[in-house]
N, C-alpha and C positions, 0 to 999 in steps of 0.2 A: 109294397113299394115304399121306399124311404129315401129321404134326401137330406144330407147334412149340408146346410147352406154355409155354415162356418162353425167354429167351435162353440158358438153361443146360440145358434138357431138350428132347429131340425123339424122336418115334416115327416109324418108316418101315416100311410094310408093302409087300412085293413078292411077286407071284405070277408064276411062269414058265409056259411052255406045258405042262409036265409036272405041273402042279398042286402044285408044291412051294412052300410059303409060308415066307417069311423075315420075321421081325420084328426090326428093329434098334432098340435103345434107347440113346440117348446121354444121359449125365448128366455134366456138367462136374465135379461134386463127387465122382464115383466114383474109386476107385483100384484097379481090378480086376487080378488076376493069373490065370494059368492055373489055379491052385488054387481060384479063385472059381467056376469052371464046375461045374455039376452037372446031372444029368438029372432027369426027372420030368415034371410037368405045368405048363403055363402056365395060370394062372387069370385070366380076364378077366370081370368082372361076375358072378362066381359060377359061370361055366362053365369046365370043365377041357378043355384041349387038349393032346394028347400031344406031347411034344418028341422030335424025332428026333436033334437035335444042338444043342450050345451052343458058340458060338465067342466067345472074348474077342479082339476085333480090335485094340483099343487099351485103355489103362487106363480110358478113358471110354466105350467103345462095345462093346456086347454084341449079338450076333446069335443069335437062336434059330430053328431050322428046325422048323416046326410041321407035323404031319400032321393036317390038318383041311380041311373043306369051306370054300372061299373065302367063300361067302355067310355061313356061320355065323360065321366068324372076323371078317369085315368088320362084320357086324351087332353082334357083341359089342363090338368096338373102338369103333364109332360110338356105342353106348349108353354105354360107360364114359367116353368123352371129352366127352360133352355134359353 
């Protein structure tokens, strides 16, 4: 599942066979560094999802690895993006 919010922001959700979910967030105006990464929860539409890992892939791209049920995560994202 992916969603281009506008020409500067994008969200990409990926699930592999092991039920590991990765949410990548791209924002052209970000300037992230390794110090920007932190652990905790990802909150989408008021629902908390536990983060297993946070990767700063580029200054504009952040990938979070989420420990969550695919349907619950996809449902929360769909509601938040509509």
